[in-house]
KEKE-700468 format. One record per residue (C-alpha): x, z, y. Coordinates in pm, whole numbers, plus 50000, padded with zeros to 5 digits. Each point is the difference from the previous one (the first is absolute). Layout:
<rs>
XZY ...
</rs>
This chain:
<rs>
509304811248764 502024970150095 502995009550286 498124980450259 496535012049972 501485036349947 501574994650358 497404987850166 497325026549865 502765029250079 500724982950339 496255001950084 499595035149929 502565009550195 499314976850309 497225025850070 502175022850132 500695037949998 502395003949758 502275026450045 502795010349772 498305036749966 496404990449963 500704974749750 501725027549763 497155020850040 497404974549863 502824994949730 500125031549854 495975006450074 499644967249777 502624999549759 500785038749974 497195023850037 499435014749680 502035033049986 503074993549820 500364963650091 503054992250169 501774969450177 503314993549900 502444986950296 500584968149868 496704991549934 499385009650331 502654983050170 498384969149781 496565000750137 501695003750376 502384973149956 496904975749938 498055012250315 502914992450198 501515032950069 503425008150060 501645026149809 501055017050285 496585002150089 498985012549673 502345029050019 498635010650351 496724999249877 500525019249715 501985027650225 496905006850188 497384996449720 502355028949873 500165022450337 496524991850039 499165015549688 498464972149820 502284989249750 502585020049775 503154981949838 502005013649710 503384982649837 499974997549650 502984985749904 500824971650181 496734993450126 497885015650266 496445006049923 497325004250274 496465014849995 497365007750185 499695040050092 497475022049910 498644998350348 500224963150049 498224995149660 497195021950096 499484982350354 500714966149768 497285006649799 497305008850278 501064965450139 499254981649697 496315008649976 499844976550279 502514978549900 498874992749655 496265007150080 497864980649740 497974971350241 497224998649788 499255038650080 497074991050228 499535032850211 496974995350273 499105029750124 501605011050373 500245027550264 499214996750328 501355033150220 499375006550341 502525026550151 499395029350237 502344987050258 502614966350045 503175021450014 499715015449650 500564992849749 502294970950112 499634961649849 503525010749823 498345031749830 496634980449925 502074972749848 501605026449776 496685011049894 499564964349913 497684992550287 499944969250212 499004995450355 496544982550102 499415014450354 501525030650203 499125027849787 498314980149729 501654993049661 499614983849664 501105008349668 499854998649634 498195022349797 503455018149961 500625004450335 500195035550124 497865005450344 501005030150200 497725027549992 498354999750342 499754963949999 496124984749906 500214983449685 497374967249914 500684985949663 498464969149869 500654967949765 498874965250193 501584989450343 498684976150290 502044968649958 501195006150402 501855036349898 501194979649689 501694975650232 501185024050258 501755016649728 501814971249872 502894999050285 500565038449960 501094987749607 502624982450064 498174969849961 502734971950146 503135019649745 497684992549716 499364964950110 503554994550012 500655012549677 497364982249783 501394968349993 503445008949916 498465020549712 498124970049881 503204977850020 501605025049778 497044998349758 500194962549986 503805000649929 499155023749684 497884972949864 502884979349924 503345023649912 500325036549959 502705018050146 502495020949816 500345031250010 502195006150329 497944974250144 496965019949919 501335031950169 500824986050315 496364977550022 498175028849878 501785026250264 499654975550290 496244995749924 499665039449943 501955001050350 497974977150226 496515017549860 501195032750069 501354992950305 496404991050094 498055021449788 501035032850060 499624995850401 495865005450029 497525019649829 498284987749692 496544990050062 497294990449751 499024960349981 496725010250142 501295005850338 502484966150040 499074964350032 498904978149669 503014985049855 502205022350200 503424981949939 501645037749949 497765003249696 501004965949895 503565007850023 499745030849775 498524978149742 502374973550022 502775029650005 498445013449667 500054971449836 503664993250120 501145032549875 498394993149639 502344965750006 503065019250101 500005034249781 502735023050089 503114989549809 501915019149784 502895014450216 502404997549736 499594960649959 500454993350364 503574998349933 501384972249761 502095015549696 
</rs>
């Protein structure tokens, strides 16, 4: 990939915002070093972060925070420090990965509608943890794998009227998906003409996953039968899936020149 095309593509992904250094590192480790036994050498991590325009002192502060939080563990081997996910963070990362890397062609249609006993218990946050999203006071919608409270009245179905589907879209961060999709489309066009090297691949892939992760993990997963036709979030998901195939995980040992 030419330096100009790469820089333009990277800048567009960074311009979407939300690049806290520690959060970027969570994405990098979750994408490039998730399997048990995987590590990222300090020089490799520094090279990736430098390409994302993160200063070395900010990298050190973020690593210190993630170690204190029990998210990253570091060991020194010779003159090189190697970093890895802890067992707890690896488990949480694997759980989140079922959403982040879900197959967009999996078209689940069944849904659940629940009516709560009263409007204060469970709270909206608690219902979100159960994978439900609000429709009206006391009324929530969720996919087939959402977990309704024992005291709730539950109704199931697999089709929904258009008015309900339109009502659900704003709650599914439609504006955020609408901002992301043209950037991903530009990445796809850039890849038609030139291929990035291993370091560029690591950077572009992690920025793509990071921007996707920041949206998709903030709302429950609803079946497409509850969302508008040609919903932008699904179109974004399909495009993301294509890009991650075009940008396969680089071999970490090939990121730095020999």
